[in-house]
C-alpha positions as a Markdown table, in Angstrom:
| # | Residue | x | y | z |
|---|---|---|---|---|
| 1 | Met | -8.4 | -75.5 | 104.3 |
| 2 | Cys | -7.4 | -75.7 | 108.0 |
| 3 | Ser | -5.6 | -72.5 | 108.5 |
| 4 | Lys | -6.2 | -70.6 | 111.7 |
| 5 | Met | -7.4 | -73.7 | 113.5 |
| 6 | Asn | -5.8 | -74.8 | 116.8 |
| 7 | Ile | -4.5 | -78.3 | 117.4 |
| 8 | Tyr | -7.8 | -79.5 | 118.9 |
| 9 | Glu | -9.8 | -78.3 | 115.9 |
| 10 | Lys | -7.3 | -79.9 | 113.6 |
| 11 | Leu | -7.4 | -83.2 | 115.4 |
| 12 | Asp | -11.2 | -83.1 | 115.3 |
| 13 | Lys | -11.1 | -82.4 | 111.5 |
| 14 | Ala | -8.5 | -85.3 | 111.0 |
| 15 | Arg | -10.8 | -87.7 | 112.9 |
| 16 | Asp | -13.7 | -86.7 | 110.7 |
| 17 | Leu | -11.5 | -87.3 | 107.6 |
| 18 | Val | -10.6 | -90.8 | 108.9 |
| 19 | Arg | -14.3 | -91.6 | 109.5 |
| 20 | Asn | -15.0 | -90.7 | 105.9 |
| 21 | Thr | -11.9 | -92.4 | 104.4 |
| 22 | Lys | -12.2 | -94.1 | 101.1 |
| 23 | His | -9.6 | -96.7 | 102.1 |
| 24 | Lys | -10.9 | -100.2 | 102.5 |
| 25 | Lys | -9.4 | -102.7 | 104.9 |
| 26 | Ala | -6.8 | -104.6 | 102.8 |
| 27 | Gly | -5.6 | -107.1 | 105.5 |
| 28 | Thr | -7.4 | -110.4 | 106.2 |
| 29 | Asn | -7.0 | -112.7 | 109.1 |
| 30 | Glu | -8.1 | -116.0 | 107.6 |
| 31 | Tyr | -8.0 | -117.8 | 111.0 |
| 32 | Ser | -10.3 | -115.5 | 112.9 |
| 33 | Lys | -12.2 | -114.3 | 109.7 |
| 34 | Tyr | -11.9 | -110.6 | 109.9 |
| 35 | Asp | -10.5 | -107.7 | 107.8 |
| 36 | Tyr | -8.2 | -105.0 | 109.1 |
| 37 | Phe | -6.2 | -102.0 | 108.1 |
| 38 | Thr | -2.6 | -103.0 | 107.4 |
| 39 | Pro | 0.2 | -101.1 | 109.1 |
| 40 | Glu | 0.9 | -99.5 | 105.7 |
| 41 | Gln | -2.7 | -98.4 | 105.4 |
| 42 | Val | -2.7 | -96.9 | 108.9 |
| 43 | Glu | 0.5 | -95.0 | 108.1 |
| 44 | Met | -1.0 | -93.8 | 104.8 |
| 45 | Ile | -4.3 | -92.7 | 106.3 |
| 46 | Val | -2.6 | -90.8 | 109.1 |
| 47 | Ala | -0.2 | -89.1 | 106.6 |
| 48 | Glu | -3.1 | -88.1 | 104.4 |
| 49 | Val | -5.2 | -86.5 | 107.1 |
| 50 | Cys | -2.2 | -84.8 | 108.7 |
| 51 | Ala | -1.2 | -83.3 | 105.4 |
| 52 | Glu | -4.7 | -82.0 | 104.9 |
| 53 | Thr | -4.9 | -80.6 | 108.4 |
| 54 | Lys | -1.4 | -79.3 | 108.5 |
| 55 | Met | -0.1 | -81.4 | 111.4 |
| 56 | Ile | 2.7 | -83.8 | 111.9 |
| 57 | Pro | 2.7 | -86.7 | 114.3 |
| 58 | Leu | 6.0 | -87.5 | 116.0 |
| 59 | Cys | 6.3 | -90.9 | 117.7 |
| 60 | Asn | 8.9 | -92.1 | 120.2 |
| 61 | Leu | 9.2 | -95.3 | 122.2 |
| 62 | Arg | 10.2 | -94.5 | 125.8 |
| 63 | Arg | 11.0 | -96.2 | 129.1 |
| 64 | Asp | 10.6 | -95.0 | 132.6 |
| 65 | Glu | 10.3 | -96.6 | 136.0 |
| 66 | His | 6.9 | -98.0 | 135.1 |
| 67 | Gly | 8.0 | -99.6 | 131.8 |
| 68 | Leu | 7.8 | -99.0 | 128.1 |
| 69 | Tyr | 5.4 | -96.5 | 126.5 |
| 70 | Gln | 4.9 | -95.0 | 123.1 |
| 71 | Thr | 4.4 | -91.2 | 122.8 |
| 72 | Leu | 2.7 | -89.4 | 119.9 |
| 73 | Thr | 3.1 | -85.6 | 119.8 |
| 74 | Leu | 0.9 | -83.8 | 117.3 |
| 75 | Val | 2.5 | -80.6 | 116.1 |
| 76 | Asn | 0.5 | -77.8 | 114.4 |
| 77 | His | 2.5 | -76.8 | 111.3 |
| 78 | Glu | 1.1 | -73.3 | 111.5 |
| 79 | Asp | 2.1 | -72.8 | 115.1 |
| 80 | Val | 4.8 | -75.3 | 116.2 |
| 81 | Lys | 4.2 | -74.4 | 119.9 |
| 82 | Asp | 0.6 | -75.7 | 119.5 |
| 83 | Thr | 1.0 | -79.4 | 120.4 |
| 84 | Leu | -0.8 | -82.4 | 121.9 |
| 85 | Val | 0.9 | -85.3 | 123.5 |
| 86 | Phe | -0.5 | -88.8 | 123.9 |
| 87 | Glu | 1.0 | -91.9 | 125.6 |
| 88 | Leu | 0.3 | -95.6 | 125.3 |
| 89 | Ala | 1.7 | -98.2 | 127.7 |
| 90 | Thr | 3.3 | -101.2 | 126.0 |
| 91 | Val | 5.5 | -104.2 | 126.7 |
| 92 | Gln | 8.4 | -105.6 | 124.7 |
| 93 | Gly | 7.2 | -108.1 | 122.2 |
| 94 | Glu | 8.7 | -111.6 | 122.0 |
| 95 | Met | 9.5 | -112.8 | 118.5 |
| 96 | Lys | 11.2 | -116.1 | 118.0 |
| 97 | Ala | 14.5 | -116.2 | 116.2 |
| 98 | Thr | 15.2 | -112.5 | 116.7 |
| 99 | Asn | 17.6 | -110.6 | 118.9 |
| 100 | Ala | 16.7 | -107.9 | 121.5 |
| 101 | Thr | 17.2 | -105.0 | 119.1 |
| 102 | Gln | 14.8 | -106.6 | 116.5 |
| 103 | Gln | 12.3 | -107.3 | 119.3 |
| 104 | Met | 12.5 | -103.6 | 120.4 |
| 105 | Gly | 12.1 | -102.5 | 116.8 |
| 106 | Gly | 9.0 | -104.7 | 116.5 |
| 107 | Thr | 7.6 | -103.3 | 119.7 |
| 108 | Asp | 8.2 | -99.7 | 118.5 |
| 109 | Thr | 6.5 | -100.4 | 115.2 |
| 110 | Tyr | 3.5 | -102.2 | 116.7 |
| 111 | Ser | 2.9 | -99.6 | 119.5 |
| 112 | Glu | 3.3 | -96.7 | 117.0 |
| 113 | Arg | 0.6 | -98.2 | 114.8 |
| 114 | Tyr | -1.8 | -98.6 | 117.8 |
| 115 | Ile | -1.3 | -95.2 | 119.2 |
| 116 | Lys | -2.0 | -93.7 | 115.8 |
| 117 | Met | -5.1 | -95.8 | 115.5 |
| 118 | Lys | -6.2 | -94.6 | 119.0 |
| 119 | Val | -5.4 | -90.9 | 118.4 |
| 120 | Phe | -7.0 | -90.7 | 115.0 |
| 121 | Gln | -9.8 | -93.2 | 115.8 |
| 122 | Ile | -9.0 | -95.7 | 113.1 |
| 123 | Lys | -11.4 | -98.4 | 114.2 |
| 124 | Asp | -10.9 | -102.2 | 113.7 |
| 125 | Asn | -13.9 | -104.3 | 114.8 |
| 126 | Asn | -11.6 | -107.2 | 115.5 |
| 127 | Leu | -10.0 | -105.2 | 118.3 |
| 128 | Asp | -13.4 | -104.6 | 120.0 |
| 129 | Pro | -14.3 | -107.5 | 122.4 |
| 130 | Asp | -18.0 | -106.5 | 122.1 |
| 131 | Ser | -17.9 | -106.6 | 118.3 |
| 132 | Lys | -20.2 | -109.0 | 116.5 |
| 133 | Asp | -17.0 | -110.2 | 114.7 |
| 134 | His | -16.0 | -111.9 | 118.0 |
| 135 | Glu | -19.4 | -113.6 | 118.5 |
| 136 | Pro | -19.3 | -117.3 | 117.4 |
| 137 | Gln | -21.7 | -118.1 | 114.8 |
| 138 | Lys | -24.6 | -120.0 | 116.4 |
| 139 | Lys | -26.1 | -123.1 | 114.8 |
| 140 | Ala | -29.9 | -123.6 | 114.7 |
| 141 | Glu | -29.7 | -126.2 | 117.4 |
| 142 | Asp | -27.9 | -123.8 | 119.7 |
| 143 | Leu | -30.6 | -121.2 | 119.6 |
| 144 | Pro | -33.2 | -121.0 | 122.4 |
| 145 | Thr | -36.5 | -122.7 | 121.7 |
| 146 | Ile | -39.6 | -120.5 | 122.2 |
| 147 | Arg | -42.5 | -122.4 | 123.8 |
| 148 | Arg | -46.0 | -121.3 | 123.8 |
């Protein structure tokens, strides 16, 4: 289906497939009252669209003089020299009752999920500060009164 396409065309096609995914958000945050794609769903969606578009995403957590960052390299299966590289700055997470290696593993997993969501445009309204999901529900007495 996607033969003879360059990496940019394939990414565009993959993003279109994500926008039209049949997957429904399976995670629920009961405290803040929103649904989200679970890490497993993000991985599944990315794997499906990459298989269809003949790409593979390669992720690595790296560190330089500026700190930690996650990289995602998209590789075109049909021309392995045709690649795109993305970077996402991150910080090491702090998790109680874990050692440094476990914290780094959590940081890697978390930042990989978010770079994949960014690159493939997997949207979660709860991550958007302008989303209506973040607006507190107004009570009738809080609404402005219109005077004539």
